C-alpha positions, 0 to 999 in steps of 0.5 A, spaced: 254 458 182 260 461 186 264 456 190 267 459 196 268 453 200 275 450 201 273 443 198 267 444 194 263 442 200 258 448 198 257 445 191 255 438 194 250 441 199 247 446 194 246 439 190 243 436 196 238 442 197 236 444 190 230 448 189 230 450 196 230 458 196 230 458 204 233 455 209 237 455 216 244 453 218 249 452 224 256 453 222 261 451 228 268 454 227 266 459 222 272 463 221 271 467 215 264 470 212 267 469 205 274 465 204 273 458 205 266 459 207 261 453 207 255 458 208 257 464 204 253 461 197 247 460 202 247 466 205 247 470 198 241 465 196 237 468 202 238 463 207 240 465 214 243 461 220 248 461 226 256 463 226 260 461 231 267 464 232 271 465 238 277 469 235 275 476 236 278 479 229 274 474 225 268 474 229 268 482 227 268 480 220 261 476 221 258 482 224 260 487 219 258 482 213 253 478 215 248 482 219 242 477 217 245 472 221 246 470 229 254 471 230 256 468 237 263 470 239 265 464 243 267 456 243 263 450 243 264 444 247 261 439 252 260 444 258 259 451 259 263 457 262 270 458 260 275 455 256 282 456 255 283 457 247 289 457 243 289 463 237 294 461 232 297 469 230 299 467 223 293 463 220 287 464 225 284 458 221 288 453 225 286 456 232 283 451 237 281 449 244 285 442 243 291 443 247 295 438 244 293 441 237 296 447 240 302 444 242 303 441 235 302 448 232 308 451 236 313 445 235 311 447 227 314 454 228 307 458 229 306 463 234 300 461 239 297 465 244 292 462 249 287 466 253 280 464 256 273 465 252 266 463 254 264 456 252 257 453 251 254 447 249 251 445 242 245 443 245 244 450 248 245 454 241 240 449 238 235 450 243 236 458 242 234 457 235 227 455 237 223 450 233 227 451 226 229 446 222 236 446 221 238 444 214 245 443 215 250 443 221 258 444 219 263 443 225 270 445 223 274 446 230 281 443 229 281 437 233 276 439 238 270 435 234 269 430 239 268 435 245 263 439 240 259 433 239 258 430 246 255 437 247 248 435 243 243 430 243 243 428 236 237 423 237 233 429 239 236 435 235 235 432 228 239 437 223 238 434 216 245 434 214 252 433 218 258 436 215 264 434 220 271 435 218 274 428 219 282 429 218 288 431 222 289 439 222 294 441 217 296 434 216 297 432 208 297 425 205 304 424 203 303 417 201 296 415 197 297 408 199 296 410 207 291 415 205 287 413 212 293 416 216 290 422 217 283 420 219 280 423 225 273 420 226 274 414 230 273 418 237 266 421 235 263 417 228 260 411 232 256 416 236 253 419 230 251 413 227 248 410 233 244 417 233 240 414 226 245 418 221 248 414 215 255 416 212 253 419 205 260 421 203 267 423 204 271 428 200 278 427 203 277 433 208 270 432 211 265 427 212 257 428 210 252 424 214 244 424 212 239 422 218 235 416 216 229 419 214 232 423 209 236 417 206 232 417 199 236 423 198 243 420 198 244 419 191 244 426 190 251 426 194 253 420 190 258 424 185 263 428 187 263 436 184 263 436 177 261 439 170 254 438 171 254 442 178 255 449 173 260 452 179 265 457 179 271 458 184 270 464 188 277 466 186 276 465 178 270 469 179 274 475 182 279 475 177 274 475 171 270 481 175 277 484 176 279 483 168 272 486 166 274 492 171 280 493 167 277 492 160 272 497 162 277 502 165 281 501 159 275 503 154 274 509 159 281 511 158 281 510 150 274 514 150 278 519 154 284 519 149 279 520 143 275 525 146 282 529 148 284 528 141 278 531 138 278 537 142 285 538 141 284 538 133 278 543 135 283 547 138 288 547 133 283 548 128 281 554 132 288 556 133 289 556 125 283 560 124 285 565 129 292 566 126 289 567 119 284 572 122 290 575 125 294 576 119 288 579 115 288 584 121 295 586 120 295 587 113 289 592 114 293 595 120 298 597 115 293 600 110 290 604 115 297 606 117 298 608 110 292 612 110 293 615 116 300 618 113 296 621 107 290 624 111 296 627 116 299 630 109 292 633 107 291 636 114 297 640 114 295 643 107 288 645 109 291 648 115 296 652 111 290 654 106 286 656 113 292 661 115 293 664 109 285 666 108 285 668 115 291 673 114 287 676 108 281 677 112 285 681 117 287 685 112 280 686 109 277 688 116 283 693 117 281 696 110 274 696 112 275 699 119 279 705 116 274 707 110 268 707 115 271 711 121 266 717 122 263 720 128 256 717 127 259 710 127 264 712 133 258 714 137 254 708 136 261 704 137 261 708 144 254 706 146 255 699 144 262 699 147 258 701 154 253 696 153 259 691 152 263 694 158 257 692 162 256 685 160 263 684 161 263 687 168 257 682 169 261 676 166 267 679 170 263 678 177 260 671 174 268 669 173 270 672 180 264 667 183 266 661 179 274 663 181 272 663 189 268 656 188 274 653 185 279 656 190 274 653 195 274 646 192 282 647 191 283 648 198 278 642 200 282 638 195 289 640 198 286 639 205 284 632 203 291 631 200 295 633 206 291 628 210 292 623 205 300 625 206 299 625 213 296 618 213 302 616 208 307 619 212 304 615 218 304 608 215 311 610 212 313 611 219 310 605 222 313 601 216 320 604 218 319 602 225 317 595 224 323 595 220 327 598 225 324 593 230 328 587 228 334 591 228 332 593 235 332 586 237 339 584 233 342 590 237 338 588 244 341 581 243 348 584 241 347 588 248 346 581 252 352 578 249 356 584 251 353 584 258 355 577 258 362 578 256 362 584 261 360 580 267 365 574 265 370 580 266 368 582 272 367 575 275 375 574 273 376 581 277 373 578 283 376 572 283 383 576 282 381 580 288 379 574 292 386 571 291 390 577 293 386 578 299 388 571 301 395 572 300 394 578 305 391 573 310 397 569 309 401 575 310 398 577 317 398 570 320 406 570 318 406 577 322 402 574 328 407 568 328 413 573 328 410 577 334 409 571 339 415 573 343 412 579 345 405 577 349 402 584 349 404 585 342 402 578 340 395 580 343 394 586 339 397 583 333 392 577 334 386 582 335 388 586 329 389 579 325 382 577 328 379 584 326 382 584 319 380 577 318 373 578 320 373 584 315 376 580 310 371 575 311 365 580 311 368 582 304 369 575 301 361 574 303 359 580 300 363 578 294 361 571 294 353 574 294 355 578 289 358 573 284 352 568 286 347 574 284 351 575 277 351 568 276 344 567 276 343 573 272 347 570 267 344 563 267 337 567 266 339 571 260 343 565 257 336 561 258 332 567 255 337 567 249 337 560 248 329 559 248 328 565 244 333 562 239 329 555 239 323 559 238 325 563 232 328 556 229 322 553 230 318 558 227 323 558 221 322 551 220 315 551 221 314 556 215 320 553 211 316 546 212 309 549 210 312 553 204 315 547 201 309 543 202 305 548 198 310 549 193 310 541 192 302 542 192 303 548 187 308 544 182 304 538 182 298 542 180 301 546 175 304 540 172 297 537 171 295 543 168 300 544 163 297 540 158 291 545 158 296 552 158 293 556 152 287 552 151 282 558 154 276 556 150 277 548 152 277 550 159 271 554 158 267 548 155 270 543 161 265 541 166 267 541 174 268 533 175 268 530 182 276 529 185 279 524 182 283 522 188 276 520 193 269 519 193 265 525 197 258 522 200 255 528 203 251 528 209 243 529 209 243 534 215 242 541 212 245 548 215 251 551 215 256 552 220 264 551 220 266 545 216 271 541 220 274 535 216 277 529 221 283 525 219 281 518 221 286 515 216 290 512 221 285 509 226 284 501 226 277 500 229 278 495 235 285 496 236 287 504 236 284 504 243 284 511 246 285 515 240 279 511 236 275 513 243 277 520 242 275 520 234 268 518 236 267 523 242 270 529 237 265 527 232 259 527 236 261 533 240 262 537 233 255 535 231 252 537 238 255 543 237 252 545 230 258 544 226 258 540 219 263 534 219 266 530 214 270 524 216 276 523 211 277 515 211 279 509 207 274 504 204 274 499 209 273 504 215 266 506 212 262 501 214 263 502 222 263 509 221 256 509 218 254 504 224 256 510 228 254 516 225 249 514 219 248 520 214 249 525 220 256 526 217 259 527 210 264 522 208 270 523 204 273 516 202 280 516 199 280 512 192 285 507 191 288 506 184 287 500 180 294 497 181 294 498 189 287 494 188 290 488 185 296 488 190 291 488 195 285 484 193 289 478 189 293 476 194 288 476 199 283 472 195 288 467 192 293 466 198 290 469 204 295 474 205 291 480 208 294 487 207 290 494 209 289 500 204 292 506 208 294 513 206 300 511 203 297 506 198 291 510 196 291 516 192 290 520 198 292 528 198 289 533 202 291 539 198 284 541 195 280 539 201 277 547 201 276 547 193 273 540 192 269 540 198 269 546 202 273 544 208 274 550 213 279 547 218 282 540 218 283 536 225 287 530 226 285 526 233 291 521 232 298 525 234 300 526 227 297 528 220 296 522 215 298 527 209 302 533 210 300 537 203 294 541 206 293 548 205 288 550 210 287 552 217 289 545 221 288 543 228 292 537 231 291 533 238 298 531 241 295 526 246 302 525 250 309 524 249 310 517 253 316 515 249 320 520 252 318 518 259 318 511 258 323 509 252 323 502 255 316 501 252 318 502 245 323 500 240 328 505 238 326 506 231 319 507 234 322 513 238 325 516 232 319 516 228 315 519 233 320 524 235 320 526 227 313 525 226 310 529 232 315 534 231 313 535 223 306 535 225 306 540 231 310 545 227 305 544 221 299 545 225 296 552 226 293 550 233 294 544 238 289 541 242 291 537 249 287 534 254 290 536 260 295 541 263 300 536 264 301 534 257 301 542 255 307 543 260 310 537 257 309 539 250 312 546 251 318 544 255 320 537 251 318 540 244 319 547 245 312 548 242 310 556 242 305 556 248 300 561 245 298 555 240 297 550 245 290 549 248 288 545 254 281 542 252 279 537 257 275 531 254 268 530 254 264 523 255 262 519 249 254 520 250 253 513 247 256 510 254 251 513 258 245 512 253 247 504 253 243 504 260 237 505 256 237 498 252 242 494 256 241 494 264 246 491 270 242 485 270 243 484 262 251 485 263 251 480 269 247 475 265 251 476 258 258 476 261 257 472 267 259 477 272 260 476 279 256 479 285 262 483 287 268 486 283 272 492 281 273 494 274 279 496 269 277 498 262 284 498 258 288 495 253 293 491 255 299 495 254 305 495 259 304 502 261 297 500 263 300 497 269 295 491 270 300 486 273 301 490 279 293 491 280 293 483 280 298 483 285 294 488 289 288 483 288 292 478 291 293 482 298 286 484 298 283 477 298 288 475 303 287 480 308 279 480 307 278 472 305 270 473 307 269 478 301 269 474 294 272 480 291 274 479 283 277 483 278 274 485 271 278 487 265 276 489 258 281 490 252 284 486 247 289 481 249 293 481 243 297 487 245 304 487 248 303 487 255 298 481 256 303 476 257 306 479 263 299 480 266 297 472 264 303 470 268 302 474 274 295 471 274 297 464 273 303 465 278 298 468 284 293 463 283 288 468 281 285 465 274 278 464 277 278 471 280 280 475 274 275 476 268 277 478 262 272 480 257 276 482 251 272 488 247 266 490 249 261 494 245 260 501 247 253 501 249 255 495 254 260 499 258 255 503 263 252 497 265 259 494 267 261 500 270 254 501 274 255 493 277 262 494 280 264 497 287 268 502 284 273 503 278 281 502 279 286 506 274 293 504 276 296 506 269 303 509 270 302 514 264 296 518 261 294 524 258 287 524 261 283 518 262 276 516 259 275 510 264 275 515 270 271 520 267 266 515 264 265 512 271 265 519 275 259 521 270 255 515 272 256 516 279 261 510 280 267 511 285 274 511 282 281 511 284 287 512 280 295 513 280 298 519 283 302 521 276 302 525 270 295 528 268 291 523 273 291 528 279 287 533 275 281 529 275 281 527 282 281 535 285 276 537 290 276 530 293 273 527 287 277 520 288 283 516 291 290 517 289 295 511 290 302 510 288 302 506 281 309 503 283 307 501 290 303 494 290 301 495 298 299 502 297 294 500 291 291 494 296 291 499 302 286 504 297 282 498 295 281 495 302 279 502 304 273 503 300 272 495 301 271 497 308 268 504 308 262 504 303 260 511 305 267 514 304 266 511 297 259 514 296 261 521 298 267 521 293 262 519 288 258 524 289 263 530 289 266 526 282 259 527 279 259 534 280 266 535 278 265 531 271 259 534 269 262 541 270 269 540 267 267 535 262 261 537 259 260 537 252 258 544 251 265 546 255 268 541 250 265 544 244 267 551 246 274 549 247 275 547 240 272 553 238 277 557 241 282 553 238 279 553 231 278 561 231 286 561 233 288 556 227 284 560 222 286 567 225 294 565 225 293 562 218 290 568 215 295 573 219 301 569 215 297 569 209 297 576 209 304 578 211 306 573 206 302 576 200 305 583 202 312 581 202 311 578 194 313 584 189 307 585 184 
């Protein structure tokens, strides 16, 4: 057998249940489905049972690997409800509900995060198992064992074997004379023994107890694990398996080398044979040339003889004619000549007809040549005009620069004129002062000065107006010039980047093929093999249609949040629209993707190299260090997606392309530029990386899809992306959300998650910009102003993100611990029931590209209110919901109170929102928007390809 447990507990249990092919177990504090697992061996033998694990990410491992078991994401104690749980981030196996143990971990330097989790008693868990016999019960809860055991009546519930961790957590024996210093069973063992259980063994970590009715089996646990058990460590088994894989791969490489050597020898032999044939052909060619020279000489001799014979024949004919000349012959000859003349006339007529026909054909040919010459001339003019267009743009730019210089010169002249007129005014004022002695003269001078001043002020106002107008023109021209320069620079960088990527891909391909250069026969004999960098799993769906590859390599399920939701929605929509879909993924992504889409889509699984596989697997098995395979550590490439699997368009839904060596039309989802608006939420290195990667991916993309006009304007303004390539395609809803009501009702949600009768819901991950803390503050105000309404707040989302500590501190500070319910990760088919059970949905986020919670609430007919910033007001147009200032807690509370007091207003907004969401966010409209982006990307790529081909000589 293979032993997976930490201290060979599964070996002793396998000895206890020898020969038993079926059984049932309960594992409290299961932690991992394989590593240090006491139950893994029995599961592999066909057993089943219950696994209880409160840490969300560890629980998800059981969901993925133990489908036959019942897996519970909760804690166990001597009471029901909720309990404060302490998760150790560095080593989740030390996570506990024991506060004292958690403080000890913190003092030891561990990072411990606490939050509430559901809790039940062991009595409830066993009751749900029915009348099944429990073969063994294992409890490992890091110092919380006493509370777990107090929650079950062992005289009534009789597991055959109890395996209970009985030592202080993470404490080692330093002095073997003081081995009892780590004992931890004094608080709970008396109760176990009093329930008619007997101590059957202690292995230094756990204590084994048998019920008295099985006491005769105690001798099976007498010996510690030994050679008679015939077991092997899981780590050793894995190393052996890896060794066998290495040997197999080594043998495959050797066979391939031998095969290549045989083929090379065959090619060399063929090459030598062809060299011998070529040498023989060259000799024959020399002989043929010699024969040709001899034949040429003979031909010249024959021609000379023929010429001499012809000359003699002419002399004979002349002599014959002179001797045969007489009247009779002349008459006969005249008659013959008449007939010949008639024949010649007939032939002349035929020749004339033929000439006429040839002349007509010649005119037709000349007309066709003239037409083609016109076409060629027109094309030449177009080429000349195209070449001159660039010259015109250059001249226009020079003209603009000259105009700017001329306008600046005029401005300097205006300024000089203004100074001169100021001097004139001063001189006039001096003259008025000198004429004060004469009152009449003073009045006239004053009137003249006033008139002159008014005239000058009018002139000055006109000059200022003209100056302002010219300044606006200059600024507008400068902006247009800068924008044109930036756009030209972006397009140039984009073409340079793509050409560089294509050159690298071509170079890599040429290097790979260099060995076979000149081996034409060998290439013909080779068969096409699957690509060496990935495994292609085709779908079972039939039919054609556009083939879209979705880049899912950067998605981490349960952590990526909105990007993960968008990828699922995108895939479902494309399938609904009749497109062929291939998901480009990593091996650990295949199980969750298959649960979502089954065989309706194809999968292209990037393969990892052997060295990378060892670097990932061995540390995980031996030391518990977990490292995820990524695009960077796999053998991934996008350079041959079209050639190998026939992809038409590459679509990345995650802001960037995982790899940049693609050569097919590409579409990118850029969801937002939040790091430019709220840099305080990001580290400087993150901002730098986002700027670089977003800019590079945007320049390489043939089309960009955004979810709102706000994001589209942001990209055009902040990143100078050409407007023509940015498409606003409002998101649609995930059909599984709405379909979930068919299998999971509002009553099911209330029972499963212990939801209160009156609550509002906010489904979002705990990031800082999601603004949970201000919503909690608003709840405090609402509850104070409406003490007769027991309104509570329900959050969904993973609490391991950076925003959770501030939210937890706000909840504790305001005394709302029992009024704010955190459900953590909720399955997508449970969301609709949670929405429908709420009074309304509140989204106080300070930054969103769009909002799935709002759209999902609207399509379910649930009222929704949200912030009045970024893209969110677009979702509330036409009275579809209420808007508030997300930075003003009083405003948030006022809107919550309004819908608390006026239910009719709440329902009216929900009805308008349902109609708007159905029209703006329907799946067909979404698919149509994607189709426009795909068509543009393919046209754009085709146009650039043709222009590039025309520019290459030859």
